[in-house]
GUVOGU-694840 format. One record per residue (C-alpha): x, y, z; residue number from 1. Coordinates in steps of 0.02 Angstrom, whole numbers, padded with zeros to 5 digits, always signed. Layout:
BEGIN
+--------+--------+--------+-----+
:      X :      Y :      Z : num :
+--------+--------+--------+-----+
:      X :      Y :      Z : NUM :
...
+--------+--------+--------+-----+
This chain:
BEGIN
+--------+--------+--------+-----+
:      X :      Y :      Z : num :
+--------+--------+--------+-----+
: -00082 : -01643 : +05064 :   1 :
: -00228 : -01610 : +05179 :   2 :
: -00408 : -01583 : +05121 :   3 :
: -00550 : -01506 : +05217 :   4 :
: -00725 : -01568 : +05184 :   5 :
: -00871 : -01492 : +05280 :   6 :
: -00763 : -01446 : +05427 :   7 :
: -00662 : -01609 : +05428 :   8 :
: -00479 : -01625 : +05380 :   9 :
: -00420 : -01781 : +05284 :  10 :
: -00255 : -01830 : +05209 :  11 :
: -00264 : -01854 : +05020 :  12 :
: -00243 : -02043 : +05026 :  13 :
: -00375 : -02067 : +05158 :  14 :
: -00495 : -01953 : +05065 :  15 :
: -00475 : -02050 : +04905 :  16 :
: -00510 : -02212 : +04997 :  17 :
: -00661 : -02137 : +05083 :  18 :
: -00731 : -02072 : +04919 :  19 :
: -00703 : -02240 : +04835 :  20 :
: -00794 : -02331 : +04973 :  21 :
: -00937 : -02206 : +04963 :  22 :
: -00953 : -02229 : +04776 :  23 :
: -00951 : -02418 : +04794 :  24 :
: -01085 : -02412 : +04925 :  25 :
: -01189 : -02303 : +04810 :  26 :
: -01189 : -02423 : +04662 :  27 :
: -01182 : -02597 : +04743 :  28 :
: -01355 : -02682 : +04741 :  29 :
: -01426 : -02724 : +04910 :  30 :
: -01503 : -02900 : +04925 :  31 :
: -01662 : -02902 : +05030 :  32 :
: -01664 : -03029 : +05172 :  33 :
: -01821 : -03133 : +05186 :  34 :
: -01852 : -03225 : +05350 :  35 :
: -01922 : -03402 : +05324 :  36 :
: -02083 : -03407 : +05419 :  37 :
: -02202 : -03553 : +05448 :  38 :
: -02371 : -03549 : +05530 :  39 :
: -02461 : -03687 : +05621 :  40 :
: -02607 : -03765 : +05527 :  41 :
: -02783 : -03704 : +05556 :  42 :
: -02904 : -03848 : +05580 :  43 :
: -03064 : -03746 : +05592 :  44 :
: -03119 : -03772 : +05412 :  45 :
: -03082 : -03959 : +05425 :  46 :
: -03190 : -03973 : +05580 :  47 :
: -03333 : -03885 : +05490 :  48 :
: -03309 : -03999 : +05340 :  49 :
: -03290 : -04169 : +05423 :  50 :
: -03371 : -04142 : +05593 :  51 :
: -03551 : -04174 : +05533 :  52 :
: -03498 : -04348 : +05472 :  53 :
: -03429 : -04408 : +05640 :  54 :
: -03551 : -04498 : +05755 :  55 :
: -03557 : -04555 : +05934 :  56 :
: -03591 : -04741 : +05964 :  57 :
: -03663 : -04809 : +06126 :  58 :
: -03689 : -04994 : +06154 :  59 :
: -03798 : -05092 : +06273 :  60 :
: -03783 : -05275 : +06322 :  61 :
: -03904 : -05391 : +06410 :  62 :
: -03840 : -05473 : +06567 :  63 :
: -03921 : -05603 : +06678 :  64 :
: -03996 : -05530 : +06835 :  65 :
: -03961 : -05620 : +06997 :  66 :
: -04120 : -05632 : +07096 :  67 :
: -04258 : -05505 : +07068 :  68 :
: -04360 : -05420 : +07204 :  69 :
: -04496 : -05551 : +07189 :  70 :
: -04372 : -05689 : +07225 :  71 :
: -04301 : -05597 : +07374 :  72 :
: -04476 : -05563 : +07442 :  73 :
: -04520 : -05746 : +07429 :  74 :
: -04363 : -05798 : +07524 :  75 :
: -04400 : -05672 : +07661 :  76 :
: -04579 : -05735 : +07673 :  77 :
: -04516 : -05913 : +07693 :  78 :
: -04393 : -05855 : +07828 :  79 :
: -04531 : -05768 : +07928 :  80 :
: -04652 : -05913 : +07907 :  81 :
: -04529 : -06045 : +07968 :  82 :
: -04451 : -05951 : +08114 :  83 :
: -04590 : -05837 : +08171 :  84 :
: -04744 : -05930 : +08111 :  85 :
: -04806 : -05779 : +08016 :  86 :
: -04783 : -05701 : +07846 :  87 :
: -04681 : -05547 : +07812 :  88 :
: -04776 : -05396 : +07880 :  89 :
: -04897 : -05330 : +07752 :  90 :
: -04895 : -05494 : +07652 :  91 :
: -05034 : -05626 : +07645 :  92 :
: -05006 : -05795 : +07724 :  93 :
: -04941 : -05926 : +07604 :  94 :
: -04920 : -06112 : +07611 :  95 :
: -04752 : -06199 : +07605 :  96 :
: -04636 : -06139 : +07469 :  97 :
: -04652 : -06244 : +07314 :  98 :
: -04504 : -06287 : +07207 :  99 :
: -04547 : -06206 : +07043 : 100 :
: -04425 : -06158 : +06906 : 101 :
: -04364 : -05979 : +06914 : 102 :
: -04376 : -05882 : +06753 : 103 :
: -04207 : -05809 : +06707 : 104 :
: -04211 : -05621 : +06707 : 105 :
: -04105 : -05505 : +06601 : 106 :
: -04069 : -05323 : +06616 : 107 :
: -03989 : -05204 : +06493 : 108 :
: -03834 : -05113 : +06548 : 109 :
: -03730 : -04981 : +06458 : 110 :
: -03578 : -05068 : +06387 : 111 :
: -03471 : -04929 : +06317 : 112 :
: -03451 : -04775 : +06211 : 113 :
: -03358 : -04763 : +06046 : 114 :
: -03351 : -04664 : +05886 : 115 :
: -03385 : -04692 : +05703 : 116 :
: -03408 : -04600 : +05540 : 117 :
: -03538 : -04599 : +05401 : 118 :
: -03475 : -04700 : +05254 : 119 :
: -03622 : -04675 : +05135 : 120 :
: -03769 : -04553 : +05129 : 121 :
: -03893 : -04696 : +05150 : 122 :
: -03837 : -04737 : +05327 : 123 :
: -03687 : -04854 : +05326 : 124 :
: -03571 : -04811 : +05471 : 125 :
: -03394 : -04876 : +05498 : 126 :
: -03319 : -04906 : +05669 : 127 :
: -03208 : -05031 : +05762 : 128 :
: -03261 : -05211 : +05788 : 129 :
: -03218 : -05200 : +05973 : 130 :
: -03339 : -05054 : +05993 : 131 :
: -03491 : -05159 : +05946 : 132 :
: -03430 : -05329 : +06004 : 133 :
: -03559 : -05422 : +06113 : 134 :
: -03680 : -05276 : +06101 : 135 :
: -03866 : -05317 : +06106 : 136 :
: -03909 : -05140 : +06050 : 137 :
: -03811 : -05006 : +05959 : 138 :
: -03864 : -04824 : +05969 : 139 :
: -03793 : -04698 : +05846 : 140 :
: -03806 : -04512 : +05886 : 141 :
: -03774 : -04386 : +05748 : 142 :
: -03696 : -04215 : +05780 : 143 :
: -03868 : -04137 : +05756 : 144 :
: -03925 : -04242 : +05907 : 145 :
: -04034 : -04362 : +05807 : 146 :
: -04021 : -04538 : +05878 : 147 :
: -04047 : -04702 : +05786 : 148 :
: -04046 : -04885 : +05831 : 149 :
: -03916 : -04966 : +05719 : 150 :
: -03906 : -05140 : +05646 : 151 :
: -03736 : -05225 : +05647 : 152 :
: -03702 : -05270 : +05465 : 153 :
: -03541 : -05361 : +05504 : 154 :
: -03382 : -05355 : +05608 : 155 :
: -03209 : -05422 : +05574 : 156 :
: -03101 : -05452 : +05729 : 157 :
: -02941 : -05481 : +05631 : 158 :
: -02939 : -05303 : +05565 : 159 :
: -03050 : -05228 : +05702 : 160 :
: -03168 : -05155 : +05572 : 161 :
: -03358 : -05155 : +05587 : 162 :
: -03502 : -05083 : +05486 : 163 :
: -03671 : -05036 : +05559 : 164 :
: -03826 : -04970 : +05469 : 165 :
: -03950 : -04837 : +05522 : 166 :
: -04114 : -04799 : +05434 : 167 :
: -04081 : -04626 : +05367 : 168 :
: -04045 : -04542 : +05200 : 169 :
: -03958 : -04386 : +05141 : 170 :
: -03821 : -04401 : +05271 : 171 :
: -03654 : -04311 : +05254 : 172 :
: -03529 : -04447 : +05205 : 173 :
: -03342 : -04431 : +05225 : 174 :
: -03217 : -04420 : +05083 : 175 :
: -03094 : -04565 : +05077 : 176 :
: -02910 : -04520 : +05057 : 177 :
: -02766 : -04601 : +04965 : 178 :
: -02648 : -04689 : +05085 : 179 :
: -02506 : -04687 : +04959 : 180 :
: -02503 : -04496 : +04972 : 181 :
: -02491 : -04497 : +05161 : 182 :
: -02318 : -04443 : +05220 : 183 :
: -02228 : -04459 : +05385 : 184 :
: -02228 : -04289 : +05470 : 185 :
: -02393 : -04237 : +05391 : 186 :
: -02522 : -04152 : +05502 : 187 :
: -02678 : -04254 : +05541 : 188 :
: -02832 : -04231 : +05648 : 189 :
: -02949 : -04346 : +05744 : 190 :
: -03129 : -04320 : +05795 : 191 :
: -03215 : -04434 : +05920 : 192 :
: -03293 : -04455 : +06091 : 193 :
: -03152 : -04484 : +06217 : 194 :
: -03227 : -04529 : +06386 : 195 :
: -03399 : -04491 : +06310 : 196 :
: -03355 : -04310 : +06270 : 197 :
: -03436 : -04298 : +06098 : 198 :
: -03360 : -04206 : +05950 : 199 :
: -03189 : -04188 : +06029 : 200 :
: -03053 : -04132 : +05907 : 201 :
: -02868 : -04175 : +05930 : 202 :
: -02722 : -04154 : +05810 : 203 :
: -02543 : -04210 : +05781 : 204 :
: -02429 : -04281 : +05648 : 205 :
: -02401 : -04448 : +05565 : 206 :
: -02260 : -04529 : +05663 : 207 :
: -02237 : -04683 : +05553 : 208 :
: -02320 : -04786 : +05418 : 209 :
: -02330 : -04975 : +05398 : 210 :
: -02303 : -04998 : +05585 : 211 :
: -02304 : -05184 : +05620 : 212 :
: -02378 : -05220 : +05792 : 213 :
: -02405 : -05405 : +05764 : 214 :
: -02583 : -05381 : +05708 : 215 :
: -02656 : -05428 : +05539 : 216 :
: -02633 : -05252 : +05470 : 217 :
: -02489 : -05127 : +05464 : 218 :
: -02544 : -04973 : +05562 : 219 :
: -02524 : -04786 : +05542 : 220 :
: -02436 : -04720 : +05697 : 221 :
: -02474 : -04542 : +05753 : 222 :
: -02453 : -04432 : +05906 : 223 :
: -02635 : -04376 : +05897 : 224 :
: -02715 : -04385 : +06070 : 225 :
: -02825 : -04541 : +06071 : 226 :
: -02915 : -04602 : +06227 : 227 :
: -03054 : -04726 : +06269 : 228 :
: -03205 : -04672 : +06167 : 229 :
: -03103 : -04615 : +06017 : 230 :
: -03104 : -04793 : +05949 : 231 :
: -03188 : -04803 : +05780 : 232 :
: -03171 : -04618 : +05742 : 233 :
: -03086 : -04551 : +05586 : 234 :
: -02906 : -04495 : +05561 : 235 :
: -02914 : -04348 : +05440 : 236 :
: -02781 : -04267 : +05332 : 237 :
: -02768 : -04082 : +05291 : 238 :
: -02873 : -04107 : +05133 : 239 :
: -03020 : -04161 : +05239 : 240 :
: -03004 : -04344 : +05187 : 241 :
: -03014 : -04495 : +05302 : 242 :
: -02851 : -04591 : +05298 : 243 :
: -02877 : -04707 : +05446 : 244 :
: -02986 : -04772 : +05587 : 245 :
: -02921 : -04735 : +05761 : 246 :
: -02903 : -04904 : +05843 : 247 :
: -02768 : -04925 : +05975 : 248 :
: -02647 : -04835 : +06088 : 249 :
: -02483 : -04884 : +06169 : 250 :
: -02497 : -04850 : +06354 : 251 :
: -02426 : -04904 : +06520 : 252 :
: -02557 : -04809 : +06618 : 253 :
: -02714 : -04838 : +06515 : 254 :
: -02713 : -04658 : +06455 : 255 :
: -02635 : -04570 : +06307 : 256 :
: -02443 : -04571 : +06303 : 257 :
: -02407 : -04498 : +06132 : 258 :
: -02419 : -04656 : +06026 : 259 :
: -02581 : -04697 : +05935 : 260 :
: -02620 : -04822 : +05798 : 261 :
: -02747 : -04808 : +05658 : 262 :
: -02808 : -04936 : +05532 : 263 :
: -02764 : -04881 : +05354 : 264 :
: -02925 : -04831 : +05266 : 265 :
: -02887 : -04931 : +05108 : 266 :
: -02881 : -05092 : +05208 : 267 :
: -03037 : -05042 : +05304 : 268 :
: -03134 : -05005 : +05144 : 269 :
: -03084 : -05175 : +05073 : 270 :
: -03153 : -05258 : +05229 : 271 :
: -03310 : -05151 : +05236 : 272 :
: -03353 : -05193 : +05055 : 273 :
: -03357 : -05378 : +05098 : 274 :
: -03454 : -05347 : +05259 : 275 :
: -03586 : -05249 : +05165 : 276 :
: -03597 : -05382 : +05030 : 277 :
: -03599 : -05542 : +05133 : 278 :
: -03586 : -05494 : +05316 : 279 :
: -03418 : -05580 : +05331 : 280 :
: -03241 : -05570 : +05265 : 281 :
: -03170 : -05708 : +05156 : 282 :
: -02981 : -05725 : +05164 : 283 :
: -02855 : -05836 : +05079 : 284 :
: -02738 : -05959 : +05162 : 285 :
: -02602 : -06079 : +05107 : 286 :
: -02579 : -06177 : +05269 : 287 :
: -02400 : -06142 : +05322 : 288 :
: -02326 : -06089 : +05488 : 289 :
: -02194 : -05956 : +05467 : 290 :
: -02058 : -05870 : +05565 : 291 :
: -01927 : -05735 : +05546 : 292 :
: -01766 : -05759 : +05448 : 293 :
: -01623 : -05700 : +05556 : 294 :
: -01465 : -05619 : +05489 : 295 :
: -01357 : -05768 : +05538 : 296 :
: -01474 : -05894 : +05454 : 297 :
: -01486 : -05788 : +05296 : 298 :
: -01297 : -05783 : +05280 : 299 :
: -01276 : -05967 : +05321 : 300 :
: -01400 : -06029 : +05190 : 301 :
: -01341 : -05908 : +05055 : 302 :
: -01495 : -05796 : +05055 : 303 :
: -01388 : -05641 : +05073 : 304 :
: -01497 : -05530 : +05182 : 305 :
: -01631 : -05570 : +05311 : 306 :
: -01792 : -05564 : +05212 : 307 :
: -01941 : -05674 : +05174 : 308 :
: -02039 : -05792 : +05284 : 309 :
: -01959 : -05951 : +05351 : 310 :
: -02076 : -06100 : +05337 : 311 :
: -02074 : -06195 : +05501 : 312 :
: -02217 : -06312 : +05464 : 313 :
: -02340 : -06360 : +05326 : 314 :
: -02516 : -06420 : +05367 : 315 :
: -02562 : -06590 : +05299 : 316 :
: -02674 : -06577 : +05147 : 317 :
: -02655 : -06388 : +05139 : 318 :
: -02628 : -06288 : +04978 : 319 :
: -02448 : -06263 : +05031 : 320 :
: -02416 : -06451 : +05045 : 321 :
: -02501 : -06483 : +04877 : 322 :
: -02393 : -06348 : +04798 : 323 :
: -02235 : -06430 : +04863 : 324 :
: -02188 : -06308 : +05001 : 325 :
: -02070 : -06391 : +05126 : 326 :
: -02018 : -06348 : +05304 : 327 :
: -01858 : -06247 : +05293 : 328 :
: -01909 : -06155 : +05134 : 329 :
: -01898 : -05966 : +05138 : 330 :
: -02043 : -05886 : +05045 : 331 :
: -01969 : -05730 : +04964 : 332 :
: -02110 : -05677 : +04846 : 333 :
: -02297 : -05698 : +04826 : 334 :
: -02364 : -05665 : +04651 : 335 :
: -02206 : -05567 : +04616 : 336 :
: -02223 : -05455 : +04770 : 337 :
: -02071 : -05460 : +04884 : 338 :
: -02091 : -05529 : +05061 : 339 :
: -01980 : -05417 : +05166 : 340 :
: -02039 : -05482 : +05335 : 341 :
: -02146 : -05631 : +05390 : 342 :
: -02303 : -05526 : +05421 : 343 :
: -02307 : -05475 : +05237 : 344 :
: -02354 : -05652 : +05183 : 345 :
: -02519 : -05676 : +05279 : 346 :
: -02574 : -05502 : +05227 : 347 :
: -02545 : -05535 : +05043 : 348 :
: -02619 : -05710 : +05049 : 349 :
: -02765 : -05652 : +05157 : 350 :
: -02812 : -05518 : +05031 : 351 :
: -02815 : -05646 : +04890 : 352 :
: -02983 : -05720 : +04841 : 353 :
: -02998 : -05906 : +04883 : 354 :
: -02984 : -06013 : +04728 : 355 :
: -02855 : -05899 : +04647 : 356 :
: -02700 : -05980 : +04573 : 357 :
: -02546 : -05889 : +04636 : 358 :
: -02358 : -05908 : +04627 : 359 :
: -02244 : -05932 : +04776 : 360 :
: -02058 : -05900 : +04755 : 361 :
: -01961 : -06003 : +04881 : 362 :
: -01776 : -06010 : +04922 : 363 :
: -01724 : -06190 : +04951 : 364 :
: -01550 : -06266 : +04967 : 365 :
: -01464 : -06113 : +04895 : 366 :
: -01578 : -06083 : +04746 : 367 :
: -01746 : -06000 : +04709 : 368 :
: -01892 : -06088 : +04628 : 369 :
: -02073 : -06045 : +04587 : 370 :
: -02218 : -06150 : +04651 : 371 :
: -02398 : -06139 : +04594 : 372 :
: -02524 : -06136 : +04735 : 373 :
: -02714 : -06128 : +04737 : 374 :
: -02773 : -06015 : +04878 : 375 :
: -02898 : -06091 : +05000 : 376 :
: -03016 : -06000 : +05119 : 377 :
: -02953 : -05964 : +05292 : 378 :
: -03017 : -06072 : +05434 : 379 :
: -02991 : -06081 : +05622 : 380 :
: -02818 : -06134 : +05673 : 381 :
: -02799 : -06318 : +05708 : 382 :
: -02699 : -06379 : +05856 : 383 :
: -02532 : -06443 : +05798 : 384 :
: -02498 : -06628 : +05812 : 385 :
: -02339 : -06680 : +05896 : 386 :
: -02241 : -06823 : +05822 : 387 :
: -02197 : -06967 : +05936 : 388 :
: -02019 : -07018 : +05969 : 389 :
: -02062 : -07191 : +06032 : 390 :
: -01990 : -07289 : +05886 : 391 :
: -01802 : -07304 : +05906 : 392 :
: -01679 : -07428 : +05836 : 393 :
: -01635 : -07568 : +05954 : 394 :
: -01451 : -07522 : +05945 : 395 :
: -01380 : -07350 : +05910 : 396 :
: -01226 : -07348 : +05800 : 397 :
: -01075 : -07260 : +05872 : 398 :
: -01055 : -07078 : +05821 : 399 :
: -00930 : -07046 : +05680 : 400 :
: -00791 : -06918 : +05687 : 401 :
: -00892 : -06796 : +05580 : 402 :
: -01043 : -06806 : +05694 : 403 :
: -00934 : -06792 : +05849 : 404 :
: -00861 : -06629 : +05783 : 405 :
: -01036 : -06557 : +05797 : 406 :
: -01075 : -06638 : +05964 : 407 :
: -01205 : -06752 : +05884 : 408 :
: -01251 : -06935 : +05877 : 409 :
: -01378 : -06977 : +05741 : 410 :
: -01464 : -07129 : +05671 : 411 :
: -01574 : -07177 : +05523 : 412 :
: -01762 : -07157 : +05536 : 413 :
: -01866 : -07314 : +05535 : 414 :
: -02001 : -07335 : +05404 : 415 :
: -02132 : -07312 : +05540 : 416 :
: -02055 : -07148 : +05595 : 417 :
: -02047 : -07084 : +05416 : 418 :
: -02230 : -07126 : +05392 : 419 :
: -02281 : -07043 : +05555 : 420 :
: -02178 : -06887 : +05520 : 421 :
: -02229 : -06885 : +05336 : 422 :
: -02050 : -06866 : +05276 : 423 :
: -01949 : -06957 : +05146 : 424 :
: -01785 : -06951 : +05238 : 425 :
: -01682 : -06870 : +05372 : 426 :
: -01588 : -06927 : +05526 : 427 :
: -01641 : -06934 : +05706 : 428 :
: -01537 : -06849 : +05841 : 429 :
: -01495 : -06978 : +05973 : 430 :
: -01388 : -06860 : +06076 : 431 :
: -01337 : -06678 : +06068 : 432 :
: -01196 : -06597 : +06166 : 433 :
: -01062 : -06464 : +06150 : 434 :
: -01083 : -06359 : +05991 : 435 :
: -01247 : -06441 : +05939 : 436 :
: -01325 : -06417 : +06110 : 437 :
: -01269 : -06235 : +06113 : 438 :
: -01353 : -06212 : +05945 : 439 :
: -01517 : -06276 : +06017 : 440 :
: -01524 : -06455 : +05951 : 441 :
: -01582 : -06592 : +06068 : 442 :
: -01622 : -06776 : +06071 : 443 :
: -01772 : -06822 : +05962 : 444 :
: -01748 : -06684 : +05833 : 445 :
: -01752 : -06737 : +05650 : 446 :
: -01614 : -06664 : +05541 : 447 :
: -01675 : -06637 : +05363 : 448 :
: -01530 : -06544 : +05282 : 449 :
: -01350 : -06495 : +05320 : 450 :
: -01270 : -06345 : +05235 : 451 :
: -01407 : -06334 : +05102 : 452 :
: -01389 : -06519 : +05063 : 453 :
: -01535 : -06639 : +05093 : 454 :
: -01491 : -06790 : +05198 : 455 :
: -01592 : -06951 : +05184 : 456 :
: -01492 : -07058 : +05303 : 457 :
: -01344 : -07058 : +05422 : 458 :
: -01220 : -07095 : +05283 : 459 :
: -01273 : -06941 : +05184 : 460 :
: -01270 : -06839 : +05344 : 461 :
: -01090 : -06889 : +05379 : 462 :
: -01039 : -06849 : +05200 : 463 :
: -01119 : -06676 : +05205 : 464 :
: -01035 : -06633 : +05371 : 465 :
: -00866 : -06696 : +05311 : 466 :
: -00874 : -06585 : +05155 : 467 :
: -00928 : -06428 : +05248 : 468 :
: -00815 : -06279 : +05278 : 469 :
: -00754 : -06297 : +05457 : 470 :
: -00712 : -06111 : +05468 : 471 :
: -00894 : -06057 : +05450 : 472 :
: -01051 : -06096 : +05551 : 473 :
: -01144 : -06245 : +05479 : 474 :
: -01329 : -06222 : +05444 : 475 :
: -01435 : -06369 : +05498 : 476 :
: -01620 : -06381 : +05452 : 477 :
: -01713 : -06486 : +05580 : 478 :
: -01889 : -06527 : +05634 : 479 :
: -01955 : -06535 : +05809 : 480 :
: -02130 : -06608 : +05806 : 481 :
: -02221 : -06519 : +05666 : 482 :
: -02105 : -06367 : +05669 : 483 :
: -01951 : -06340 : +05562 : 484 :
: -01812 : -06217 : +05599 : 485 :
: -01628 : -06184 : +05568 : 486 :
: -01484 : -06201 : +05688 : 487 :
: -01309 : -06134 : +05660 : 488 :
: -01176 : -06249 : +05730 : 489 :
: -01000 : -06182 : +05751 : 490 :
: -00890 : -06332 : +05717 : 491 :
: -00737 : -06385 : +05815 : 492 :
: -00582 : -06429 : +05715 : 493 :
+--------+--------+--------+-----+
């Protein structure tokens, strides 16, 4: 059967299908398609909000002047008098030059340009310590072009934080942000004076947090353009809060390369509070030298994963020594806070008030234990003393089979050596070859423990080696001078 609809012919089956499809299309709901759109952030309101709080800092230093005009004139007069018998033209005749002390002359020269931001309405300004270092005069210029001579309240080189004070009131202070809310990928903005160009605004994102660059603090890494002159300026989040102080860049050329570092504002505020109170920063110390725990060492000593801070040395008379910390210990916690990497320990201890009683959790010989330590105040590093290896037994006993399997020859320590090294036991390495030499041991080292077992003499050393698992690397704790470290010796069977 053929149907004709508005001039078109259809077979009955096709028409029924067409009508069905038409009806379905009429009653099926149509879902709207929404395109996901994102817009770039607008920083204009932030600039209006924070800009008035950012200042330009210029510094001047006094330098000795080599020979003023008067001194040069006198020398020229002497030259003319001696060789021509007359004074310099236009100068009166003078007698022979008398040796009289020359007064040192100083001149002020511009030292550099940096940035800063107003911390309080009564004139406290925060910047970097390296901006004001060695400055004889600090000049702070506000965005409204008012200029003030500033007094350096205090500077802390370890964190690169400084506070200066200007005599002014009613100033627009910044709002301090919460670092814990800062997220990687978040937009941030910097305001400063790169190359002396005041009130320059740059923006980017947070590239990383807790970036360890070997300094005292973990830094915020961003890709915000930072150049010389930006130092000391604020890093600002999208809420208009200061979250860091722009401090460093990574560069091979001296200019910006996409990696900038800022001091977290919470650490900076902690430092600035002490600077404003006493002009200096008081930090805690326990007197230990630390190093990284490698994956191989962690597995060999039973720690499981590479974490904590390996104690390589303990200063004599230090809080660490009094608490019972020993070379070879791995400090895994401080007051219950985990030590994931070595740099965590000095930061936690440094932020602890001297005189505080704290708890160190150390991993020693396969087990953890807690030690009570009283925090002392930090002091300049002392040069390490090197132990002497002059005292040796008159005759060295032959190496046993166990020692030979490691490539070692060892002997007991004399009483004089124990006293000098301040140890209760251990054995002295008389020779190291083969596996021991490959592991880094050498003649004169003092072996303190083998496979998590303390050794007081050669007999105990031999016993510990003989009982060790020959299929696994053997951990050996040894001292070299004042430093302790682990070696992993792969035994021969």
